[in-house]
MIDO-993455 format. One record per residue (C-alpha): x, y, z. Coordinates in Angstrom, 1 decimal, m for minus. Example, Ala and Ser with C-alpha at 12.3 -4.5 7.8 and 13.67 -1.06 7.14 Angstrom:
// MIDO-993455
+--------+--------+--------+
:     c1 :     c2 :     c3 :
+--------+--------+--------+
:   12.3 :   m4.5 :    7.8 :
:   13.7 :   m1.1 :    7.1 :
+--------+--------+--------+
END
This chain:
// MIDO-993455
+--------+--------+--------+
:     c1 :     c2 :     c3 :
+--------+--------+--------+
:   m0.7 :   m1.2 :  m16.3 :
:    1.2 :    1.9 :  m16.9 :
:    2.7 :    2.4 :  m20.4 :
:    6.0 :    3.2 :  m18.8 :
:    6.8 :   m0.5 :  m18.2 :
:   10.0 :   m1.9 :  m19.7 :
:   11.4 :   m5.4 :  m20.1 :
:   14.8 :   m4.2 :  m21.1 :
:   16.3 :   m5.2 :  m17.8 :
:   15.1 :   m8.8 :  m17.9 :
:   15.3 :   m9.3 :  m21.6 :
:   18.7 :  m11.2 :  m21.6 :
:   17.3 :  m13.8 :  m19.2 :
:   13.6 :  m13.7 :  m19.9 :
:   13.4 :  m17.0 :  m21.8 :
:   15.6 :  m18.7 :  m19.3 :
:   13.5 :  m17.6 :  m16.4 :
:   10.4 :  m18.9 :  m18.1 :
:   12.0 :  m22.3 :  m18.7 :
:   13.3 :  m22.5 :  m15.2 :
:    9.8 :  m21.8 :  m13.8 :
:    7.7 :  m23.8 :  m16.2 :
:   10.0 :  m26.0 :  m18.2 :
:    9.0 :  m26.1 :  m21.9 :
:    5.3 :  m25.6 :  m21.1 :
:    5.2 :  m21.9 :  m22.2 :
:    6.6 :  m22.7 :  m25.6 :
:    4.3 :  m25.7 :  m26.1 :
:    1.3 :  m23.6 :  m25.1 :
:    2.3 :  m20.8 :  m27.6 :
:    2.9 :  m23.3 :  m30.4 :
:   m0.3 :  m25.3 :  m29.9 :
:   m2.7 :  m23.6 :  m32.3 :
:   m0.1 :  m22.1 :  m34.8 :
:   m0.6 :  m24.9 :  m37.4 :
:   m4.3 :  m23.8 :  m37.7 :
:   m3.3 :  m20.5 :  m39.3 :
:   m4.4 :  m20.3 :  m42.9 :
:   m1.6 :  m20.0 :  m45.5 :
:   m0.9 :  m16.4 :  m46.7 :
:   m2.5 :  m14.8 :  m43.6 :
:   m1.4 :  m11.4 :  m42.4 :
:   m0.3 :  m11.9 :  m38.8 :
:    0.0 :   m9.3 :  m36.1 :
:    2.0 :  m10.2 :  m32.9 :
:    1.5 :   m7.9 :  m30.0 :
:    4.2 :   m8.1 :  m27.2 :
:    6.3 :  m10.6 :  m29.1 :
:    9.1 :  m10.6 :  m26.5 :
:   12.5 :  m12.1 :  m27.5 :
:   11.3 :  m13.7 :  m30.7 :
:   10.7 :  m17.3 :  m29.9 :
:    7.2 :  m17.1 :  m31.2 :
:    8.5 :  m15.7 :  m34.5 :
:   10.6 :  m18.8 :  m35.1 :
:    7.7 :  m21.1 :  m34.1 :
:    5.4 :  m19.3 :  m36.5 :
:    7.9 :  m19.6 :  m39.4 :
:    8.1 :  m23.4 :  m38.6 :
:    4.4 :  m24.1 :  m38.3 :
:    2.6 :  m21.7 :  m40.6 :
:    3.0 :  m19.9 :  m44.0 :
:    2.1 :  m16.3 :  m43.3 :
:    2.1 :  m13.7 :  m46.1 :
:    3.4 :  m11.0 :  m43.7 :
:    4.2 :  m10.6 :  m40.0 :
:    4.0 :   m7.4 :  m38.0 :
:    5.9 :   m7.8 :  m34.8 :
:    5.1 :   m5.3 :  m32.0 :
:    7.3 :   m5.0 :  m28.9 :
:    7.9 :   m2.2 :  m26.5 :
:   11.4 :   m3.3 :  m25.5 :
:   14.3 :   m2.3 :  m27.7 :
:   16.4 :   m5.1 :  m26.2 :
:   13.7 :   m7.7 :  m27.0 :
:   13.4 :   m6.5 :  m30.6 :
:   17.1 :   m6.8 :  m31.0 :
:   17.0 :  m10.4 :  m29.8 :
:   14.0 :  m11.1 :  m32.0 :
:   15.8 :   m9.8 :  m35.1 :
:   18.8 :  m12.0 :  m34.2 :
:   16.6 :  m15.1 :  m33.9 :
:   15.1 :  m14.5 :  m37.3 :
:   18.6 :  m14.0 :  m38.8 :
:   19.8 :  m17.2 :  m37.2 :
:   16.8 :  m19.1 :  m38.5 :
:   17.3 :  m17.8 :  m42.0 :
:   21.0 :  m18.9 :  m41.9 :
:   20.0 :  m22.4 :  m40.7 :
:   17.2 :  m22.7 :  m43.2 :
:   18.4 :  m21.0 :  m46.4 :
:   15.9 :  m22.7 :  m48.7 :
:   12.9 :  m22.0 :  m46.5 :
:   10.8 :  m19.0 :  m47.6 :
:   10.5 :  m16.3 :  m45.0 :
:    7.8 :  m13.6 :  m45.3 :
:    8.4 :   m9.9 :  m44.8 :
:    8.6 :   m9.1 :  m41.1 :
:    7.9 :   m5.6 :  m39.9 :
:    9.3 :   m4.8 :  m36.5 :
:    7.4 :   m2.1 :  m34.6 :
:    8.8 :   m0.7 :  m31.3 :
:    5.8 :    0.2 :  m29.2 :
:    2.3 :   m1.1 :  m28.5 :
:   m0.9 :   m1.8 :  m30.4 :
:   m1.3 :    2.0 :  m30.6 :
:    1.7 :    2.2 :  m32.9 :
:    0.3 :   m0.2 :  m35.5 :
:   m0.9 :    1.3 :  m38.8 :
:   m4.6 :    1.7 :  m38.4 :
:   m5.3 :    0.9 :  m42.1 :
:   m3.8 :   m2.5 :  m41.9 :
:   m6.3 :   m5.4 :  m41.7 :
:   m4.9 :   m8.6 :  m40.2 :
:   m6.4 :  m12.1 :  m40.4 :
:   m4.6 :  m13.3 :  m37.2 :
:   m3.5 :  m11.6 :  m34.0 :
:   m1.3 :  m13.3 :  m31.4 :
:   m1.1 :  m12.0 :  m27.8 :
:    1.0 :  m14.3 :  m25.6 :
:    1.5 :  m13.3 :  m22.0 :
:    0.5 :   m9.7 :  m22.7 :
:   m3.0 :   m9.1 :  m21.4 :
:   m2.0 :  m10.3 :  m17.9 :
:    0.1 :   m7.0 :  m17.6 :
:   m2.9 :   m4.7 :  m18.0 :
:   m5.2 :   m3.2 :  m15.4 :
:   m8.8 :   m4.3 :  m15.7 :
:   m9.8 :   m0.7 :  m16.4 :
:   m7.6 :   m0.5 :  m19.5 :
:   m8.1 :   m3.9 :  m21.0 :
:  m11.3 :   m3.0 :  m22.9 :
:   m9.7 :   m0.1 :  m24.7 :
:   m6.7 :   m2.2 :  m25.6 :
:   m8.8 :   m5.0 :  m27.0 :
:  m10.9 :   m2.5 :  m28.9 :
:   m7.9 :   m1.0 :  m30.5 :
:   m6.6 :   m4.4 :  m31.6 :
:  m10.1 :   m5.3 :  m32.8 :
:  m10.0 :   m2.3 :  m35.1 :
:   m6.9 :   m3.7 :  m36.8 :
:   m8.5 :   m7.1 :  m37.7 :
:  m10.5 :   m8.3 :  m40.6 :
:  m14.1 :   m9.5 :  m40.1 :
:  m13.1 :  m13.2 :  m40.2 :
:  m10.0 :  m12.8 :  m38.1 :
:   m8.9 :  m15.2 :  m35.3 :
:   m7.4 :  m14.1 :  m32.0 :
:   m4.7 :  m16.4 :  m30.6 :
:   m4.3 :  m16.0 :  m26.9 :
:   m1.9 :  m17.7 :  m24.4 :
:   m1.7 :  m16.6 :  m20.8 :
:   m1.8 :  m17.4 :  m17.2 :
:   m5.2 :  m17.9 :  m15.7 :
:   m6.8 :  m19.1 :  m12.4 :
:   m8.4 :  m22.6 :  m12.6 :
:  m12.0 :  m23.1 :  m11.7 :
:  m10.7 :  m25.7 :   m9.2 :
:  m10.5 :  m24.3 :   m5.7 :
:   m7.7 :  m26.7 :   m4.9 :
:   m5.6 :  m25.6 :   m7.9 :
:   m6.2 :  m21.9 :   m7.0 :
:   m4.5 :  m22.5 :   m3.7 :
:   m1.1 :  m22.6 :   m5.4 :
:   m1.9 :  m20.6 :   m8.5 :
:   m2.8 :  m17.3 :   m6.7 :
:    0.4 :  m17.2 :   m4.6 :
:    2.5 :  m18.1 :   m7.7 :
:    0.8 :  m15.3 :   m9.7 :
:    1.4 :  m12.9 :   m6.8 :
:    5.1 :  m13.8 :   m6.7 :
:    5.4 :  m13.2 :  m10.5 :
:    3.7 :   m9.8 :  m10.3 :
:    6.0 :   m8.8 :   m7.4 :
:    9.1 :   m9.8 :   m9.4 :
:    8.0 :   m7.9 :  m12.5 :
:    7.0 :   m4.9 :  m10.4 :
:   10.6 :   m4.4 :   m9.4 :
:   12.1 :   m5.4 :  m12.8 :
:    9.6 :   m4.1 :  m15.3 :
:    7.4 :   m1.6 :  m13.4 :
:    4.2 :   m3.7 :  m13.6 :
:    1.7 :   m2.8 :  m10.9 :
:   m0.9 :   m5.5 :  m11.1 :
:   m1.8 :   m7.8 :   m8.2 :
:   m4.1 :  m10.4 :   m9.7 :
:   m4.8 :  m11.9 :  m13.1 :
:   m7.7 :  m10.3 :  m15.1 :
:  m10.9 :  m12.0 :  m16.2 :
:   m9.9 :  m12.2 :  m19.9 :
:  m13.2 :  m13.8 :  m21.1 :
:  m15.3 :  m11.0 :  m19.7 :
:  m13.3 :   m8.4 :  m21.5 :
:  m13.3 :  m10.3 :  m24.8 :
:  m17.1 :  m10.7 :  m24.6 :
:  m17.5 :   m7.0 :  m24.1 :
:  m15.8 :   m6.2 :  m27.4 :
:  m17.6 :   m9.0 :  m29.3 :
:  m15.2 :  m12.0 :  m29.2 :
:  m15.9 :  m15.5 :  m28.0 :
:  m13.7 :  m18.5 :  m27.1 :
:  m13.9 :  m21.2 :  m29.8 :
:  m11.1 :  m23.5 :  m28.8 :
:   m9.0 :  m24.0 :  m25.7 :
:   m6.2 :  m26.1 :  m24.3 :
:   m4.8 :  m26.0 :  m20.8 :
:   m1.3 :  m26.5 :  m19.6 :
:    0.7 :  m26.6 :  m16.3 :
:   m2.1 :  m27.8 :  m14.0 :
:   m4.6 :  m25.5 :  m15.7 :
:   m2.5 :  m22.4 :  m14.9 :
:   m1.7 :  m21.7 :  m18.5 :
:   m4.4 :  m21.5 :  m21.2 :
:   m4.1 :  m21.3 :  m25.0 :
:   m7.3 :  m20.1 :  m26.8 :
:   m8.7 :  m19.2 :  m30.1 :
:  m11.2 :  m16.4 :  m30.1 :
:  m13.5 :  m15.4 :  m33.0 :
:  m16.0 :  m12.6 :  m33.4 :
:  m19.5 :  m13.3 :  m32.0 :
:  m21.1 :  m11.7 :  m35.1 :
+--------+--------+--------+
END
């Protein structure tokens, strides 16, 4: 994927589109492993979108600090507003410091060491040729005992399910090609890229007919 992509155009309706297409499945998938995050962890969110994951994280975990990375200025604005609304609705609930970074993983302070990274529906936008370097860059920002929380679309191992999954993925890529300048045609083989960089799947949960997968990866060494 080119780094010239932008979700500014679809930001106002992004969450609604996801709900229309998949009901509440996307949010349930993103929430699934959040309560396993250890208290006082430093959490890095790459491609945080409109901020729903931030509210879910504040509800289900007790992080010490959150760094929220998003390329779209419109998405960041919406995320900030969701946090502000959450604080107003929950005045007695402690909220950690949240650092908003406009950009990509390349713009994160390289001296920071995070115990958790969350990449939800981000890696599916990158060309196979660039995924290794992206994962390596994120890897360099994480502590030795870090966990990588991943939620994304994937093709099922079932040939019957792939009959509808591949056309649906193609339709989504066509839509985001015209609205966000994404040029992919098929979903990447995520596990192969994680393994190259030294990460292995430890836990997994499938959703929406095995088309959406939530995983926890840890280092192989």
